C-alpha positions in Angstrom: 8.0 -0.8 -26.7 9.6 2.4 -27.9 13.3 2.2 -28.5 14.0 5.3 -26.5 12.3 4.0 -23.4 14.5 4.5 -20.3 14.3 1.9 -17.5 12.4 3.1 -14.5 13.2 2.3 -10.8 10.8 0.7 -8.4 10.5 4.0 -6.6 9.3 5.7 -9.8 6.9 2.8 -10.5 5.4 3.1 -7.0 4.8 6.8 -7.5 3.3 6.2 -10.9 1.0 3.5 -9.6 0.1 5.6 -6.6 -1.1 8.5 -8.9 -2.8 6.0 -11.2 -4.7 3.8 -8.7 -5.3 6.3 -5.9 -4.5 3.5 -3.5 -4.4 5.9 -0.5 -8.0 7.2 -1.1 -9.2 5.8 2.3 -6.3 7.4 4.1 -6.8 10.7 2.4 -10.5 10.7 3.4 -9.4 10.0 6.9 -7.0 12.9 6.7 -9.8 15.2 5.6 -12.0 14.0 8.5 -9.2 14.6 10.9 -8.6 18.1 9.5 -12.3 18.9 10.0 -12.1 17.6 13.6 -9.1 19.8 14.2 -10.8 22.9 12.9 -13.9 22.2 15.0 -11.7 21.7 18.1 -9.9 24.9 17.4 -13.1 26.9 17.6 -13.9 29.0 20.7 -17.4 27.5 20.8 -18.3 23.9 21.5 -21.0 24.0 18.9 -22.7 26.4 16.5 -24.4 29.4 18.1 -28.1 29.7 18.0 -30.4 32.7 17.5 -33.7 33.0 19.3 -36.6 35.3 18.6 -39.8 35.7 20.6 -42.8 38.0 21.0 -45.4 38.3 23.7 -48.7 40.2 23.2 -52.3 40.4 24.5 -53.8 41.0 21.1 -55.9 37.9 21.3 -57.0 38.5 24.9 -58.0 42.0 26.2 -55.9 43.9 23.6 -54.6 46.6 25.9 -51.4 46.9 23.9 -49.1 44.8 26.1 -46.1 43.8 24.0 -42.8 42.2 24.6 -40.1 41.4 22.0 -36.9 39.4 22.6 -33.9 38.7 20.4 -31.0 36.6 21.8 -28.1 34.5 20.9 -26.9 31.3 22.6 -23.2 30.4 22.7 -22.3 26.8 23.5 -19.2 26.7 25.8 -16.5 24.1 26.3 -16.4 22.1 29.5 -13.1 22.4 31.4 -10.4 20.4 29.6 -12.8 19.3 26.8 -11.4 21.5 24.1 -7.8 20.5 24.8 -8.8 16.8 24.8 -10.5 17.2 21.4 -7.6 19.0 19.9 -5.2 16.3 21.0 -7.5 13.6 19.6 -7.8 15.5 16.3 -4.0 15.8 16.1 -3.6 12.1 16.8 -6.2 11.3 14.2 -4.4 13.4 11.6 -1.1 11.6 12.4 -2.8 8.3 12.1 -4.2 9.3 8.7 -0.8 10.4 7.5 0.7 7.1 8.6 -2.1 5.3 6.8 -0.8 6.8 3.5 2.7 5.2 4.2 1.1 1.8 4.9 -1.0 2.0 1.7 2.2 2.9 -0.3 4.0 -0.1 1.3 1.2 -2.5 0.3 1.3 -1.1 -3.3 5.1 -1.5 -3.3 4.6 -5.2 -2.4 2.5 -5.7 -5.4 5.0 -4.0 -7.7 7.9 -5.8 -6.2 6.3 -9.2 -7.0 5.5 -8.0 -10.6 8.9 -6.5 -11.2 10.8 -9.7 -10.2 8.4 -11.8 -12.2 9.1 -9.6 -15.2 12.8 -9.9 -14.6 12.6 -13.7 -14.5 10.4 -13.9 -17.6 12.7 -11.5 -19.4 15.7 -13.7 -18.7 13.9 -16.8 -19.7 12.9 -15.1 -23.0 16.5 -14.1 -23.7 17.7 -17.7 -23.0 15.0 -19.1 -25.3 16.0 -16.7 -28.0 19.6 -17.6 -27.7 18.7 -21.3 -27.7 16.6 -20.9 -30.8 19.5 -19.1 -32.6 22.0 -21.8 -31.6 19.7 -24.6 -32.8 18.9 -22.8 -36.1 22.6 -22.5 -36.7 23.2 -26.1 -35.7 20.4 -27.3 -38.0 21.9 -25.3 -40.9 25.3 -26.9 -40.2 23.8 -30.4 -40.0 21.9 -29.8 -43.3 25.2 -28.8 -44.9 27.0 -31.9 -43.6 24.1 -34.1 -44.7 24.5 -32.7 -48.3 28.2 -33.4 -48.0 27.4 -36.9 -47.1 29.0 -36.7 -43.6 25.7 -37.2 -41.7 22.5 -39.1 -42.2 19.2 -37.5 -43.3 17.7 -38.4 -39.9 20.2 -36.2 -38.2 19.0 -33.2 -40.2 15.4 -34.0 -39.3 16.3 -34.3 -35.6 18.1 -30.9 -35.7 15.3 -29.2 -37.5 12.8 -30.7 -35.0 14.8 -29.3 -32.1 15.0 -25.9 -33.9 11.2 -25.8 -34.3 10.7 -26.8 -30.7 13.0 -24.0 -29.6 11.0 -21.6 -31.7 7.8 -22.7 -30.0 9.4 -22.4 -26.6 10.4 -18.8 -27.5 6.9 -18.0 -28.6 5.5 -19.3 -25.3 8.1 -17.4 -23.3 7.4 -14.2 -25.2 3.7 -14.7 -24.6 4.2 -15.1 -20.8 6.5 -12.1 -20.7 4.0 -10.0 -22.7 1.1 -10.9 -20.4 3.1 -9.9 -17.4 4.1 -6.6 -19.0 0.4 -5.9 -19.7 -0.4 -6.4 -16.0 2.6 -4.1 -15.1 1.4 -1.4 -17.5 -2.2 -1.7 -16.3 -1.0 -1.0 -12.7 1.6 1.6 -13.3 0.8 3.1 -16.8 4.5 2.6 -17.7 5.8 1.0 -20.8 9.5 1.2 -20.0 11.5 -1.6 -18.6 11.8 -1.9 -14.9 15.1 -1.7 -13.1 14.5 -3.9 -10.2 17.0 -2.4 -7.7 16.3 -2.5 -4.0 17.6 -0.4 -1.2 19.9 -1.8 1.5 18.4 -4.0 4.2 17.9 -2.2 7.6 20.8 -2.8 10.0 18.5 -2.8 13.0 15.4 -4.8 13.8 12.5 -2.9 12.1 10.2 -4.2 14.9 12.1 -2.3 17.6 10.7 1.1 18.5 7.9 0.6 16.0 10.0 1.5 12.9 7.9 -0.7 10.7 5.1 1.4 9.1 2.4 -1.1 10.2 3.6 -1.0 13.8 3.8 2.8 13.7 0.2 2.8 12.4 -0.9 0.6 15.2 0.9 2.7 17.8 -0.9 5.8 16.5 -4.2 3.9 16.5 -3.7 3.1 20.2 -2.8 6.7 21.0 -5.8 7.9 19.1 -8.1 5.5 21.0 -6.6 6.7 24.3 -7.2 10.3 23.4 -10.8 9.5 22.4 -11.2 7.9 25.8 -10.0 11.1 27.4 -12.5 13.1 25.3 -15.3 10.8 26.6 -14.1 11.5 30.2 -14.2 15.2 29.6 -17.5 15.1 27.8 -19.5 14.7 31.0 -22.6 16.6 29.9 -24.1 18.6 27.0 -22.3 21.9 26.4 -23.2 24.8 28.7 -24.9 27.7 27.0 -24.2 31.4 27.6 -27.1 33.4 26.2 -27.3 37.2 25.7 -30.8 38.5 25.1 -32.2 42.0 24.4 -35.7 42.5 25.6 -38.1 45.4 24.5 -41.4 45.7 26.5 -44.4 47.9 26.6 -47.0 47.9 29.4 -49.9 49.3 27.5 -50.8 51.0 24.2 -49.3 54.4 24.2 -46.7 53.7 26.9 -43.1 54.1 26.0 -41.1 50.9 25.3 -38.4 50.0 27.7 -35.3 47.9 26.8 -33.2 45.6 28.9 -30.5 43.0 28.6 -30.7 39.5 29.9 -27.5 37.4 30.5 -28.2 33.7 31.2 -26.1 30.6 31.7 -27.6 27.2 31.1 -25.6 24.3 32.6 -26.9 20.7 31.8 -26.1 18.0 34.3 -24.4 14.8 33.2 -26.0 11.5 34.0 -24.7 7.9 33.9 -27.4 7.1 31.3 -25.7 9.5 28.9 -22.0 9.2 29.9 -21.4 5.5 30.6 -22.2 4.2 27.1 -19.8 6.8 25.6 -17.0 5.9 27.9 -17.6 2.1 27.4 -17.5 2.5 23.7 -14.2 4.5 23.9 -12.7 1.9 26.3 -13.7 -0.9 24.0 -12.1 0.9 21.0 -8.9 1.2 23.1 -8.9 -2.4 24.1 -9.4 -3.5 20.4 -6.5 -1.2 19.3 -4.2 -2.7 21.9 -5.2 -6.2 20.9 -4.6 -5.4 17.2 -1.3 -3.9 18.0 -0.1 -7.1 19.7 -1.5 -9.3 16.9 0.2 -7.2 14.3 3.6 -7.3 16.1 3.4 -11.1 16.3 2.4 -11.5 12.7 5.2 -9.2 11.5 7.8 -11.0 13.6 6.7 -14.3 12.1 6.6 -12.8 8.5 10.1 -11.3 9.0 11.6 -14.6 10.2 10.0 -16.5 7.3 11.2 -13.9 4.8 14.8 -14.0 6.2 14.9 -17.9 6.0 13.4 -17.7 2.4 16.1 -15.2 1.4 18.9 -17.4 2.8 17.5 -20.5 1.1 17.1 -18.6 -2.2 20.7 -17.4 -2.0 22.0 -21.0 -1.5 19.8 -22.4 -4.3 20.9 -19.6 -6.7 24.6 -20.5 -6.0 23.9 -24.2 -6.7 21.9 -23.5 -9.8 24.6 -21.1 -11.1 27.3 -23.8 -10.7 25.1 -26.5 -12.3 24.2 -24.3 -15.3 27.9 -23.4 -15.8 28.9 -27.1 -15.8 26.2 -28.1 -18.2 27.0 -25.2 -20.6 30.7 -26.2 -20.5 29.7 -29.8 -21.2 27.5 -28.7 -24.1 30.3 -26.6 -25.5 32.7 -29.5 -25.3 30.2 -31.8 -27.1 29.6 -29.2 -29.7 33.3 -29.1 -30.5 33.4 -32.9 -30.5 30.4 -33.1 -32.8 31.9 -30.6 -35.3 35.0 -32.7 -35.2 32.9 -35.8 -36.0 33.6 -37.5 -32.7 30.1 -37.2 -31.1 26.7 -38.3 -32.4 24.1 -35.6 -32.9 21.6 -37.1 -30.4 24.1 -36.9 -27.6 24.8 -33.2 -28.5 21.1 -32.4 -28.6 20.6 -33.9 -25.2 23.5 -31.9 -23.8 22.2 -28.7 -25.4 18.7 -29.3 -24.0 20.0 -30.0 -20.5 22.1 -26.8 -20.6 19.1 -24.8 -21.9 16.9 -26.2 -19.1 19.6 -25.4 -16.6 19.9 -21.8 -17.9 16.1 -21.4 -17.7 16.1 -22.7 -14.1 18.9 -20.4 -13.2 17.0 -17.4 -14.6 14.0 -18.4 -12.6 16.1 -18.9 -9.5 17.8 -15.6 -9.8 14.4 -13.9 -10.1 13.3 -15.9 -7.1 16.4 -14.8 -5.3 15.7 -11.1 -6.1 12.0 -11.6 -5.1 13.0 -13.2 -1.8 15.2 -10.2 -1.0 12.4 -7.9 -2.0 10.0 -9.7 0.3 12.4 -9.5 3.2 12.6 -5.7 2.6 8.8 -5.7 2.3 8.5 -7.6 5.6 10.9 -5.1 7.1 8.7 -2.2 6.0 11.3 -0.7 3.7 9.9 1.2 0.7 11.7 1.2 -2.6 
């Protein structure tokens, strides 16, 4: 890692991962589709106009020179209320697509939060293992010096050296775990810098009220879109009427002057149950499914939020207990270290105390990371982005 690397925040990491992974591609495609629907609904015509060309002649019968030419254009028209219904449905679809981007970012943030706090825990474990190795190396050197001075037995030097080597192996393992997690982090975000796992404040109000949670907002928009699509199906009672304007040029016989005329026609198809009922049934079914999904999502989020809240409270209690335990064991190890250097305590007793303190420090590092992750998961369940 470059020495000049500046720690990045979770918000910066989310943005980097978003640009790198294109996690919102589906929502962006939905946005493009909604924009296309909006443009189509904004048109003054219900569909594309059609050009018609025709010619009538008696060339293959008695060949008297009778000839009639027609050129016309057909303009599909909106049914009453149909255009407004489609515009409203397109606007709702666009809002749903925009909300889908927020939901995709929230899901990506959840992945990054788990990774960030895992990295924080492994980094703390690695630092503890490095400090433990340094202490045991210094202790082994001190024991070796006292062995040479005849104050301690050779077996004590071997025991101290063995613990020092074990601490080195533990440091290598911790660094390997930390490096592997950093590789996963870099693969997802493209960032090499350390992560500053800071989180925003928890919401003061229930995020499930008034659909503040991005998932609930998405489901609410999905229901609204389904309702507007149902309204479109109710307005779409038949095929689009067609207003056609035709210019006709006709000649009665060869040598007669041609006469021109304009034809204005209106074609109005009738709607039938065979055509309309399946469309309405499909729209009503989509609305029913959206309402059911909204209810299911609300129940799942309520349960997830309660679980996350309980997990955070438990993590806070366990971190406090583990902090007190680690402090006590470090204090005991420090006292035994002084006693050993004064020749009042045997080396095995000191090594056991040091090992217990090291294990407590490692457990505290893991618990503090778990505490941070529990808070992050509560924020994630609340729908709060970094």
